[in-house]
C-alpha positions in Angstrom: 85.9 -32.9 -111.8 88.5 -30.3 -112.8 88.9 -29.4 -109.2 89.4 -33.0 -108.2 91.9 -33.4 -111.0 93.9 -30.4 -109.6 93.7 -31.8 -106.1 95.0 -35.2 -107.3 97.8 -33.6 -109.2 98.8 -31.7 -106.1 98.5 -34.7 -103.9 100.6 -36.9 -106.2 103.1 -34.1 -106.9 103.7 -33.3 -103.2 104.9 -36.9 -102.6 106.8 -37.4 -105.9 108.4 -34.0 -106.7 111.8 -34.9 -105.4 112.9 -37.4 -108.1 115.9 -36.0 -110.0 118.4 -36.9 -112.6 121.7 -35.6 -111.2 121.0 -32.1 -109.9 118.0 -31.5 -112.2 114.6 -31.9 -110.4 113.0 -33.7 -113.4 109.8 -34.7 -111.5 109.2 -31.2 -110.2 109.6 -29.7 -113.7 107.3 -32.4 -115.1 104.6 -31.6 -112.5 104.9 -27.9 -113.5 104.2 -28.8 -117.1 101.3 -31.1 -116.1 99.5 -28.4 -114.1 100.1 -25.9 -117.0 98.6 -28.3 -119.6 95.7 -29.2 -117.2 94.8 -25.5 -116.7 95.2 -24.6 -120.4 93.1 -27.6 -121.7 90.5 -27.2 -118.9 90.0 -23.5 -119.8 90.0 -24.1 -123.6 87.7 -27.1 -123.2 85.2 -25.2 -121.2 85.6 -22.0 -123.2 86.2 -20.0 -120.1 89.1 -19.0 -117.9 87.1 -20.4 -115.0 87.9 -23.9 -116.5 91.6 -23.1 -116.0 91.2 -21.5 -112.6 89.4 -24.5 -111.0 92.2 -27.1 -111.4 94.7 -24.4 -110.5 92.9 -23.7 -107.2 92.6 -27.5 -106.5 96.4 -27.9 -107.1 97.2 -24.9 -105.0 95.0 -25.9 -102.1 96.4 -29.5 -102.0 100.0 -28.3 -102.3 99.7 -25.6 -99.6 97.9 -27.9 -97.2 100.6 -30.6 -97.6 103.4 -28.0 -97.3 102.4 -26.9 -93.8 104.3 -28.6 -91.0 102.6 -31.1 -88.8 102.5 -31.0 -85.0 105.4 -33.5 -85.0 107.4 -31.2 -87.1 107.6 -33.1 -90.3 107.1 -31.4 -93.7 106.1 -33.2 -96.9 107.4 -30.6 -99.4 110.9 -29.7 -98.2 112.9 -26.5 -98.7 115.1 -28.0 -101.4 115.6 -27.0 -105.0 113.1 -29.5 -106.2 110.6 -28.3 -103.6 111.0 -24.7 -104.7 110.6 -25.6 -108.3 107.5 -27.7 -107.5 105.8 -25.0 -105.5 106.9 -21.8 -107.2 107.1 -23.2 -110.7 103.7 -25.0 -110.3 102.1 -21.8 -109.1 103.6 -19.8 -112.0 102.6 -22.5 -114.5 99.0 -22.5 -113.3 98.9 -18.7 -113.5 100.3 -18.7 -117.0 97.7 -21.3 -118.0 94.9 -19.2 -116.6 96.1 -16.0 -118.3 96.8 -17.8 -121.6 93.4 -19.3 -121.5 91.9 -15.8 -121.0 93.9 -14.4 -123.8 93.1 -17.2 -126.2 89.4 -17.2 -125.4 89.2 -13.4 -125.8 91.0 -13.6 -129.2 88.6 -16.3 -130.3 85.7 -13.9 -129.7 84.2 -15.6 -126.6 84.6 -12.6 -124.5 83.0 -9.3 -125.6 85.2 -6.3 -125.9 84.0 -3.1 -124.1 83.6 -0.5 -126.8 81.7 2.2 -125.0 79.7 2.7 -121.8 77.8 -0.2 -120.4 74.2 -0.4 -121.4 71.7 0.9 -118.9 
């Protein structure tokens, strides 16, 4: 379900990222926040960084597929400021969500710390 949520966020985001107020790409920035929150809450809810990685992968897959040009030459995510914020900011937000989930779950004691050699 988290994968499908990430795909849906990527699908909706690719078509709606360009809404802006003046020169500020508000929708692109909002989608960056949404994917960050999805990854963070997915990881914390499952108690594992994998819960954060799954929606991030779904978002990334949908966004990359919809960014590729078609045979007719049209592109959905354009090379504009809003498009760059959506793609690069969304990827960075998803990455930060995954790393933050790993750090928080490790701090909460869900991941064992390696003290010595692995048991044999």
